[in-house]
C-alpha positions in Angstrom: 0.0 -0.2 0.2 1.5 3.3 -0.8 1.0 6.5 1.4 -2.2 7.6 -0.1 -4.2 4.6 0.6 -2.8 4.5 4.0 -3.4 8.0 4.9 -7.0 7.6 3.1 -7.9 4.4 5.4 -6.9 6.1 8.5 -9.1 9.1 7.3 -12.1 6.8 6.6 -11.4 5.2 10.1 -11.2 8.7 11.9 -14.3 10.6 10.3 -16.8 8.6 11.8 -14.9 8.2 15.0 -14.8 11.8 15.4 -18.3 12.1 14.5 -19.6 10.0 16.9 -17.8 11.5 19.8 -19.1 14.8 18.8 -22.6 13.5 18.7 -22.2 11.3 22.2 -21.0 14.8 23.8 -24.0 16.5 22.3 -26.5 13.9 22.5 -25.7 11.3 25.1 -28.8 9.5 24.9 -27.9 8.1 21.1 -26.2 5.2 22.5 -27.1 3.2 19.2 -24.8 5.8 17.3 -21.8 4.0 19.0 -22.6 0.5 18.1 -23.3 2.1 14.4 -19.7 3.7 14.3 -17.9 0.5 15.6 -19.6 -1.3 12.9 -18.4 1.5 10.0 -15.2 1.9 11.4 -14.1 -1.9 11.7 -16.1 -3.8 8.9 -15.9 -1.3 6.2 -12.2 -0.6 6.9 -11.6 -4.5 6.6 -13.7 -4.8 3.5 -11.7 -2.0 1.8 -8.5 -4.0 2.6 -9.6 -6.7 0.5 -9.6 -6.9 -3.5 -12.8 -8.7 -3.9 -14.9 -7.1 -1.0 -13.5 -3.5 -1.8 -16.7 -2.6 -3.9 -19.2 -4.0 -0.8 -17.1 -1.8 1.6 -17.6 1.4 -0.4 -21.6 0.9 -0.7 -22.1 0.0 2.8 -20.1 3.3 3.8 -22.0 5.2 1.4 -25.6 3.4 2.5 -24.7 4.3 6.0 -23.4 8.2 5.0 -26.6 8.8 3.0 -28.7 7.2 6.1 -26.7 9.9 8.1 -27.6 12.7 5.7 -31.5 11.8 5.6 -31.7 11.5 9.4 -30.3 14.7 9.9 -32.2 16.1 7.2 -35.2 15.5 9.1 -34.6 17.8 11.8 -33.1 21.1 10.0 -31.2 21.4 6.9 -28.9 24.6 8.4 -28.7 23.3 11.8 -27.3 20.1 10.7 -25.4 21.0 7.7 -21.9 20.5 9.4 -23.0 16.8 10.3 -23.8 16.3 6.8 -20.8 17.6 5.7 -18.7 15.5 7.9 -20.7 12.3 6.4 -20.1 13.5 3.0 -16.4 13.9 3.6 -16.5 10.3 4.8 -18.3 9.0 1.6 -16.3 10.8 -0.6 -12.8 9.7 1.3 -14.4 6.2 0.5 -14.9 7.2 -2.9 -11.0 8.5 -3.5 -10.1 5.1 -1.5 -11.6 3.1 -3.8 -10.2 4.7 -7.0 -6.7 4.7 -5.5 -7.0 0.6 -5.0 -8.6 0.4 -8.5 -5.5 2.0 -10.0 -3.3 -0.1 -8.3 -4.9 -3.1 -9.9 -4.9 -2.1 -13.6 -2.6 -3.6 -15.7 -0.7 -1.3 -18.1 
């Protein structure tokens, strides 16, 4: 793995963890969010590490991200804009990581 792939994997782990820590500080009653984050952090990262399962990790990450954006949009668009942008950054890092690994596997 090159430096871009390693740093993208670290970012893919750190974004959901940081979002959860912020949410648990503001909304301590959302205990289920911790379990979703643990799943997102461990399962998605492990899927990205395997060549044949990488696309599933990308889609799971995207579905979790879109679900979070839809969940936030139910309350207020401006109040949760920062949360939605954090989620979108996580999805985009997953996409860039998918492309970075795809480039590596192509034959010239």
